[in-house]
Steps between C-alpha positions, in 0.01 A plus 500: 500500500642838406530779752216696339272196511590447865421864583159469329436173681585661835267791427221255416563313827444822696849605600522864609843543339507258209855592398642432847302177529614387155863565594468297820317219320750490215784438746296251704382302198852492358598289800191284541343499156149510646312827440183401688692401812699824482179707478349319799820549698500870417133533602579334833827679576433845351127579525580873478578454129135421427215745459 
């Protein structure tokens, strides 16, 4: 997934700052390879990033 696609995906998921969330997710997914797990982890550990 390209960075722009990831930013759009983050915006659709309801992130307050889609660019920051996409950056965090890009680095997280690079290690684990699992976008859905990374999103759930971010929701749990950084609820302030959501609207």
